[in-house]
C-alpha positions as CSV (number, residue, x, y, z in Angstrom):
1,M,-6.0,-14.2,-38.3
2,Q,-8.8,-16.5,-39.0
3,D,-8.3,-18.4,-35.8
4,A,-8.7,-15.2,-33.9
5,Y,-12.1,-14.8,-35.6
6,E,-13.2,-18.3,-34.9
7,L,-12.0,-18.0,-31.2
8,A,-13.9,-14.7,-30.8
9,A,-16.9,-16.4,-32.4
10,K,-16.6,-19.5,-30.0
11,I,-16.2,-17.0,-26.9
12,F,-19.4,-15.0,-28.0
13,Q,-21.5,-18.1,-28.5
14,F,-20.5,-19.4,-25.2
15,H,-21.2,-16.1,-23.4
16,R,-24.7,-16.0,-25.3
17,K,-25.5,-19.5,-23.9
18,A,-24.4,-18.9,-20.5
19,N,-26.5,-15.7,-20.5
20,I,-29.5,-17.7,-21.6
21,L,-28.9,-20.2,-18.9
22,H,-28.4,-17.4,-16.3
23,S,-31.9,-16.0,-17.6
24,V,-33.8,-19.4,-17.3
25,F,-32.4,-19.9,-13.7
26,T,-33.2,-16.3,-12.7
27,L,-36.8,-16.6,-14.1
28,K,-37.1,-20.1,-12.4
29,S,-36.1,-18.8,-9.0
30,R,-38.4,-15.8,-9.3
31,I,-41.3,-18.1,-10.2
32,Q,-40.7,-20.2,-7.1
33,V,-40.6,-17.1,-5.0
34,I,-43.8,-16.1,-6.3
35,N,-45.2,-19.8,-5.7
36,M,-44.3,-19.5,-2.2
37,N,-45.7,-16.2,-1.5
38,L,-49.2,-17.3,-3.2
39,R,-49.0,-20.4,-0.8
40,L,-48.5,-18.4,2.1
41,R,-51.2,-16.2,1.5
42,C,-53.5,-19.1,1.0
43,T,-52.6,-20.7,4.3
44,I,-53.3,-17.4,6.2
């Protein structure tokens, strides 16, 4: 039974790290879109 708990903990930690990475990449892409929009406005 201990093995099942350890496996569950590892899976949870993996998902948490994956969610953090996903959030970082999403935020990064949103910032890039905002930067592009600002640059376009400045050139017009």
